N, C-alpha and C positions, 0 to 999 in steps of 0.2 A: 572398327571402322578402318578406312584406308589411310594412305600417306598424307591426306589433307592436314593431319595434325601438325606436320612440320610447318606448314604455312601458318596455322593458327598460333602455334607457340612463337614462331619467329616474328610474326607481325605483332604479337603481344609484346615481345621484348623491345621491338623498335618503338612501339607506342610508349612503353615505360621509359625508355631512354630519352625520348623527346621531352616528356614531362619532368623527368628528374633533372634535366639540364638547367632548368630555370628555378631558382629558389622561390621566386614569387608565385610559382604554380602550386606551392604547398600551403597556400592560405586556405582558411576554412570555407566551407560552402557559404555562399551569400556575399563574399567579398567582391569588390569590383573586378579584380583580376580573374576570379573564378567565374563570375557572371560572363565576362568577356569570352573566356575559354569555352563556356557552355554554349554561348551564342555561336561561336565558330564551329563547334561540332554539331552536325545535324542530329536530331533525335534518332536513337537506335534502341532496339529492345535489348541490346547487350550493354551492360553497364560496367564501368571500370572502377574498382574499389581499391583505395590506397591507404597506406599507413595503418594497416591492420596490426593488432598486437601479436607478439610472438605466440606460437603454439595455438593459434586460433583454430577452431574446428570448422569443418565444412558446414555442419549443422547451424553454427552461429552465423555464418555468412548467408546461408540460405534463408535464415530467419529474418534477415534484413528485408528481403523481398516478399516474404510470405503474405504480409497483410495486404499487398497490392495486387496479388493475383498468382497464377501458376508460375513456378520457377521451372524452366525447361532444360537448363544446362548450367554447368559451373566449371570453371578452370581455376585451380588454386596455384599461385606462384609464391609458395611459402618463403623461399629464400629472399624474395623481394618484399615480403609482407603485403602482397597484393593479390587481387582475384578478379576474375571476370564472371559476371552473373547474367544469364540470359533469361528474360521473362517471356511469357507466352505471347504477349502483344506489345506493340510499340506504345499503345495508350497506357498500359500498366507501367511501363518504364518511365514515361513522361510524368505520370502522377507521382511516382516514387521520387524522381529527381526534383520535381517542384516541391514536394513535401520536405525533402531533406535539404533543400536550399534555405528554407525558413527555419528548420529545426535541425541542429547538428546531430547527425547519426552517431550512435555510440555502440561499441562492442567491448564488453568487459570494462565499462566505464572509461573507455579511451575514445576520443573523437576520431572518426574515420572520414575519408573523403570519397564522394561518389560523383561520377560524371558519365556522359555518354562515351561509348567506345567508338573507334573507327570501324569496328567489325559490325556487320549487319546480322551475323549469326556466328555462333561458336561451333567450330569443328574440332572435336577432341577425340583422341584415340583412347578407348577404354583401358588399353594395356598400360598407357602412361598416366592415366588419370583415374585409375580404377576405384580408389577409395572414395574420391569425390562423387563419381558416378553412382557408386553403391549407396551412399548416403542420400543422394538426390533421388534415386529410384525409390528408396524406402519412404522418403518424405512425400514424394509424388503419389505413391500408392495410397498413403494415408489420406492425402488431400482428396484423391478420387474416390476413396472408400473401396478400392479394389485390392487385389492381391499383387504383391510385387513379383517381378519376373523371377523365374527359377533358373535362369540361364547360368551355366557354370561360371564361376568367378565373380558373380554379382551377389551382393549381400542379400540373404534371405531374411525377410522380416517376419518373425514368428507372429501368429495371430495374437491380438491383445488379450491378456489373461483375464481382465476384469474391467467393467465400466467404472470402477471406483478408484480414485486416485488418493494417495496419502500425500499431503502437502505440509512441508515444514518451512517456516519462515525465519531466516537468519537475519541478524542486524535489524531488528524490528524497532526502529526509532520513531515510527509513526504507527498509529493504530491501523489494523487491517480488519475490517468488519466483514460480516457475511455478505453485505451488499457489494462491497468492493470485489470480493472473490467471485460472486455471481456475475458481476459485470465483465470481469476479465475473461473468465472461463466460458461464458456463454457465447463468445465469438466462435467457439469450436463445435457448438452443438447445444442441445437442450440440457441444462443443469436441472436435475430432479430434486436432489437432496444435498444438504451440507450440514456437517456436525463439526463444531470447533471445540478445542480443549487445550489445556496446557499440560505438557509432560516434560519432565527434566528441565523445567524453567524455559521451555520453548513453546511458542504458539504453534499449534498444529491444526490441520483440518482434514476431514474425509469428505470427498466431493464425488457424487455419483452422477454420471451422464446417462442419457437414455440408451446410448450405444457405445460398446467398447472401442469402436474405431474413433469416435470423437475423443475419448479419453486418451487414446494413443497419439492423436494429432496434437492435443493440448500439451501432453508431456513432451513431445518432440520440440514444440515451438517455445514453451515457457520454462522448461527446466533450466535453472541457472540464471534466469533473467531477474531484473529488479522491478518491483512495482513502482517505487519512487526512486528518485535520483540517488544512486550510491547506497541504497539501503533497502530493507524488506526484500531480501533475495529469496526466490522460490526454489525449493528443493523438492522434486516431485518423483514419486515412485508409484507403481501399481500396488493397491492394497490386496491383501489376501481375501478380503470380503468381496462378495459379488452383489450384495444388497444391503443398504443401510436401513436401520429401524429407527425412525425419528418419532419420538413421543410428543414433543412440544415444539411449537413455533415461537421462538423467542430470539434473544440476541446471541444465543450460543448454538442453536440448531434450527433448521428450517426444512420443511418438506413442501416444495413448491407445487406438488400435485395435490396437497391436502390443506387448503387454506382454512379448513374448519377445525384444525387441531387446537387444543387449549394452549395457553402460554405457560402453564405450570403453576400458576398462582390463582386459579379459579376463574380466570377470564378466558374468553375465546378470542383467537386472533382473527381479524378481518382486514380488508384492504384499507379501511379508514383508521386502523389502529396499528400501524406498523411500529414495532417496538424500537427499531433503529431508525426507520425512515431511510430514504436514500439521500445522501448529502445534497445532490442537486438533480435528482432524476437518474435513470439508468442510462448506460451507454447504449445507444441504438445500434442496430447492426449496420454494417456498411458493405457495399457491393464489392465482390471479389475481383472484378475486372479492372480495378483501378479507378472506377467511377466514384462519384461522391453520392452519399445518401444523406438524409436529414439526421445527422448523428452528432454526438458530442465528441469533440476531439480532445486530445491531451496535449498540454504544452509544458515545457520545462519550467519549473518554478518551485513553489513552496511545499507541496506535498498533500494536496487534497483535490478531489474531483471538482471540476467547475464547468459550467456550460459555456462553450465558446461557439463561434460561428461554425457552420457546417464545413467540415474539412475531412480529409482522409484520416480516420481515427486510427492511423497507422501506428504500429508499435504499441497500441493498446494491448494487442494480443501478445506481442513479444516483450512488452513491459520495459522497453529501454528508455522511455521518455517519462520524466517526472510528471506527476499530476499537479496541476497548478491550484494554489489556494485562493486565488483572486476570485471575488464574486461569491464566496461561500460565507453565509452569515456567521457572525461571531456571537450571536444571541441564542441561548438555549431556553427551552421551556421545561421546567421540572414540575411534575404533577404527582398526585397521590401522596402528598407530604402530610406529616403529622402536624396539623396547624396549631396544636396546643404547644408544641415543642420548638418548631423551627423559628429562627429569626434571620434577618438579613446577615447578621454577623456569622451565624453558624453555617449558613449556605456559602458565604464568602470563604470561610476557612476550609470547608470540604472541597469545593470546586477549585479553590486556590492551590490544591495539590497538583492540579493538571494544567493550570494556566493562570494568568494574572487577571483576576476578576475586577472589572471596572465599576459595574453597577449591579445592584440586586433590587428587584421590585416584587414583593409578595402581592398578588392580585387582590384588590379591595373586595370584589364581589365573589372571589373564589380563593379563599385563603389557604387551600391545600395545593395551590399552584404558585409558581414564581418564575419570573424572567431573570436570566443571568447573562450579563454581557461580559464576554472575555475580550482579550486584546485582538484576536484574529480568529479566522475560521479554523485554522489548524488546532489551536488550543481548544476551541469549542468541540471539535470532533474527538479530540483526545479525551476530554472530560466526559463526553457522551458515551464513548465506547467503554470507558472504565466504570462509570457510575450508573448507567441505565440498568435497572433490575436489582440494584443493591437495596438491602433492607436498612432503613434509617428510622430510628425511633419506632420500631415495630411495624412499619408499613413499607411495602415494596415500591421504591421510587421509580417513576418513569421519566426518562430524559430524551427529548427530541430536539431537532433544530427548529428554531422559531422562524416565522415569516418576517418578523421584525428585524431591521438592520441595527437599531440602537434601542436602548431603554431610556425612555424620556423621564426626566426629573419632574416632580410636581411643582406647581407654582408655590412660592413661599407662603407658608401658613396653612396650606391645604392638606398636609400629610400629618394629621394629628395623631395617627396611630403608629407613626414611624415605620411604615411598611416599605419605604424606598430608601436606599442608602447609596451614596456615591463613594466608591473606594478608589477612585482614579489616582489619588495622591497617597495611597497607603504605603507605609514603609515595609509592609509584610509581603509584597509581591515577590515571588520566588524566582521569576524568570526575566527580571529587568536587565541583568548583565548578559551581553552576548557571550555565548560559550560557557555559561555558568555550569558548574558541576551538577546543578539541580536537574538539568536536561537529561543527564545520564542516570538519574535516580528516580525515574517515574515508573511506578509499579502499580498493578491492580490492587484494590483494597484487599487486605489480608489480616489475619488475626494477630500477626506480629508487627509491632511498630518499631521504627528506628528513632531513637532520641539523640539529639545533639545539643551542644552548648549547655551541657550540664555543669552547674556551678561547683567549684571546689568545695569539698566538705559535705556535699550531698551524697548520701549512701544509698544502698539498695533498699533498705527498709523505708527510707523517706519516699523514694519513688514508688515503691509498691503501695504505700499508704495513700499517696496522692492519687494514683490511678484507681485504687479500690474505692476511694471516696467519690469518684466520678461515676459510680454506678456499674462498675465492671468487676470481674474477678481475674486476678493476675495468676496465670498458670505457670509462667516461667520468666526468668530474668537473667540477663547476662551483660556485664560491663565489658566494654572494649578496654584495651591495655591502658590507654591514657585516662580512662574514667571520665572523659568529657563526652563520650558517646556510649549508648547502651541499646540493647534489644529488650523489648518487653512484650510478652505474649499474653493476649487476652483469651477468654474461652471461645469467642466467636468473632467473625468479621464484623457483625453488627455492633458488638461491644467496642471493637477497635475503632470503628467509624465514630461512635459516640464520644469516646475518650479523646480522639484526635480533635474533634470539633471543639471540645471543651478546654483542652490543655495545650494545643499548639499556641505558642507565644505566651505561655503562662509565666508570670513574673516571679522568678525565684529569688529576687532581691539582688542588690548590688549591680543593677543594670544587666542581669543575666536572664534572658528570655528563652525558655525551653522551646526547642524546635522539634516538631513531631511529623513524621511521614510514614507511609507504608513501606514495609520491607519485603524483599523477595526471599529472605532467609527464614528458617525456623530454628528454634532453640532446642 
């Protein structure tokens, strides 16, 4: 371009100096000072972004605007931790500012500040702003589904190698289900298949789009972003595979083009028997021009999807905004239970590994099913994601969210079979204390159990005998150094679940109650 860039850069600097001269201008979006300043600046499709973290990339800044529409230009002022972002239409910019006035925008978990610029358009010289322009051109090409420019000096974006993405999730403090992945990634195109698995103690997924361009757009926008606030970070690469072979539709794999596939345990999957269910329905698509559609939005909060009023479901794609847990039922329905074996107490103990169970009701007319009420929707989803599909007393248990908000207690004298129990005052709740270490020790059911609070004088032989008498076979055992904790490995996950239900809180005498949980380790 021509010498207009000098005007653009100079005016940008003046604009920055005006704002930085007043400390009150650094308040977060939504404050009185900020609102007043936004009112003073007329809307513009050029937005001024401040307080960016050091070493921020152009892609991360562009990702702030992507959910609202096409990004047409960017000017990075890295020395000042600021940037200017130009959107395709003024309407898209207004939607973006309105959204981020209510929800604080974040880049790398750092709040940033967004307002209208005095500029009506950005004029930048590609020689001075070459890297930013190259990234923008690459992103724009993917947005349009076209090939990027091959002009000299501009980044050439290689054609996407595969429609299949490999996704690794770091800092996974909340469960990430197939449905959550499908909702986030379907913003970028049709998701055909997903396979999830654990490798090197990390949750991973393979996700196949119908078109490699969609996979490339999703990778550009989502790599490095968080699904929930400060956790569940997406690390995305292209897979070497170009097609996924899904055999079963269950909680670990899904072929959305083949609803007739079996679940893997003799049942066929259909729409009415979703193995995971969707926490509160799927995220509907929203229009790209900054307009609103009838969608679910995301708000900062507890960590689960919830239906809110129609709003720009912005940052759903970029994953910067936490998913709120409000409105999600804390009641689960467990079905296909072994009615000869399960009791409210055993259900309380098993589900209590993942949350504080308040009440359990085994259904009077359907004793292979039970309602379980946990403290909140997050705990319910955590329990559902870990326990759905596990084998308990010889039968594959199904766990879904219930339509009930609470579990009602029977009137006095009417529960002669003791099918309902209130555990709200139980001393065995693992998560009562805020910040408890138990929050960091939540793992999927495994054949290896972690024992703690072992009484002095109790040896390996005593513990092996205790667990063998509970109907299992002990394969391996290992004491920790202080001998108050140990690992014990059963022959199967089913055996481990059974012995945990029976022996968690087992009285070893002298007011020593054995604590049992699932371990991520093997012996």
